[in-house]
N, C-alpha and C positions, 0 to 999 in steps of 0.2 A: 407624229413621226418617230417610231420606235427604231432604235439602233442598239445592236446587241454586240459585243467583243467578246470572242472565247481565246484564252489565251492556249495555244497548242503545243508550244515547245518552248522551253526554257530551262536555266542553270536549276531553278527549283522547281519541285511539284507537290502537288497535293496527291495525298492518297486515292485512289490506287493508279495514278498517272506516272508515267516515266519521266526522266529529266537528262538533259545533256547539254553542251555548250551550245549555246543557239539561240534563235528566236522565230516562233511563227505566231501570227494571231489572224483569227477568220473573223470577219466584220459581216454581219449580215443587217440588210436595210431594205426594206420594199423588195422583197423577193431575190434581191441580188446578194450574191455570197463571193465576199472579197477576200483572197488570202493574201494577207502582207507577210512576206519572207516565209521560206520552207524549212528551216532547221538545217541541221547538218546532216542527220542520219536517218534515213528515211522509213526503218523500223518503227524508231520511237515515234516519228511523225504520223505514221499511219494507226500506230497503236492508240496513241492519244486522241486520234479523229476518232477511232471506234467508240472510244471511251466517253467521248462527248456527244455520241449519236449524230456525229455530223454525216452526212452523205457525202462523199467526196466528188462525186459525179454530178453534184449541183454547184461545186465550184465554177463561177463563170468568169472570174479576172483574176490575175496574179499580178502583185508587184512587189518588185525586188528593190530591197533599199540599196543594196551593193552586191559586189559578187563575192564577197569572201564564203568560204564553204559553210561557214557556222549559220549563214542566212540564205544561201542559195542549194546545198546539197540535196534536197528532196525535189527540186525542181525538176529532173530527169523522169521522176517516179509518177508526180503529179500530171505532167504533161502526158504520159502515155496511157492515162486514163480514158481520153478521149480526143477528138480531132480538132475540137472548137473551143479556143481560149483566146481573151485578150490579156497580153503579157505587156507591162509597162517596166523599161528598163531606163535607168537614168542616163543621160547622153554622154556624162563623162566617164563612165565604166569603162574599164580596159577592152579596147576594140576584139582583141581575141576572146575574151570573155562573153562579149556581145556574141560573136559569130559562132561560139560554142553552145550557148542557150539556143539561138535560132535553129541549130540544128535538131534539137530535140522537139521543134514541134510538129504538129500535124499540118495536113494542107489547108485547114481553116483557120488556122492559129495566126491572130495578128500580134505583131510585136511592135509596140510603140515607144518610141524613145521623149523621155520627157525632160525638157528646157524651158525652165522657167515654172509656170504654172499650168496644169494640165487638169480637166475636169474628168474625174471618174463617175461621179452621180451629182445630182443637185446639191447633196450635202456633202460632199468628199473631194477635196482637191489634192493631187499630189504635187510637190516641189521638189525641183532639183535646180540649181544654177551653177555657174561656173565656181562660185565660191563657196555655196552649200551643195557639193557635188555627189553626195550622199542622199537620196530620193528620201522624202518623209510626209507624211500626209498630215493635211488641215482638215480636220473632221468638224462642221459647223454644226452646233448644236442651240438647242434654246438657251442655256445658260454662257456660251461662248464657244470658243474654238478648243478642241481636244486636240493635242500634238502627238500623234504616233509615230516613234523614232526605231529605226534597227538599231544601230550602234550611236548614233549622233558623232560619227567621227571627226566630221568638220567643226564640230564645236557648238555645245546646246546652247550655250549664250549667243551665238549666231543665227541659230534656229529661231530662238524666242524673240530675238529683235526683229528679225524678218517677219516673223507670224505677228507681230504686234501690229503691222503696218494695216493688217487687213481686219483687225478687230479684236475685242478683249479675250484674251487666252483663259479659259475656265480650267484644263488639266493637261497633265504631260503624262505620257505612259510609254515605256519601253526602254532603252538601252540609254544610259547619259554618259557615254565612254569619258573618262579623265574631268569631269565636270566639277569645279571647286568652288564656283560662285554661288553658292546656295542662298545668297541672300536676292538672287533674282526669282527665288520661288517664292517670295513672301506674300503675292498677291495672287497665286493660283490656288485653286480650291481642292484640285484632285491631282495628287502627285503619287504617281505609280512607278518607282523606278524596279528596273529588273535587269536583267542578262549582264551585262558588261558593265554595270555600274559600280564604281569603286567605294561610293560612300554613301551606300544605302543606309547604315543603322546612325549616321551623321544627321543624314534627311530626316531620318525617323526622329531622332531625339529633338531636331530643330522644329520639325513641323507635326507635332504628333497626331494634332485632331484631323489634319488633311491627308496623312500618309496613308496609301493604299496599299495594301499587300498584292505582291504580282507573283505569279507562279504556273505552271502548266496545269490546267485544269481549273484555272478561275474564270469566271463570267461576269460580265458586266451588262448593264442596261441603262441606255441613257434616253432623252426625249430631246 
């Protein structure tokens, strides 16, 4: 099983990609194309999609970590591409925002609220609980679980502790908002902080051999 992740939107970018405050990543696995968050600015989102040679019409699933504009700003424009999507929203999202997002969808678009653990595919589970109110992904790889976060507002420590109940954590990618307990990363082999992470340099200095650069335009392959 090959799994690919492409970073479409981030505060930093490789050349010739554009960057902006926000996050979006595309997961490709077994002909599935799963978009995790949609960035803030649709122009930047679609520019980078084109530069990555991604066909946006082949996106079949959209997962929003939370409702903040820097993670949901491109949703309206992605949903306008076609009638049929599966859209996963965290149950504990603001009801007004959920109603707004639902109004964007076509006749065949399904909106699914995540409460607990939701199976996206055989290897991918989304997680949202009352305590971890922001949706994140547990991606099961041969080396362990890869965590993919949006901002991790509920606390990356909580996300790590919750995920450890389901297996060994191999890696973490995404926003590490406000995370300061850097020692909790000591057994993690793939550390790719981006977007709203405030201590990227400290993490890189502490774990230089396991630190992975993350920016719009970056592509990763896993088994």
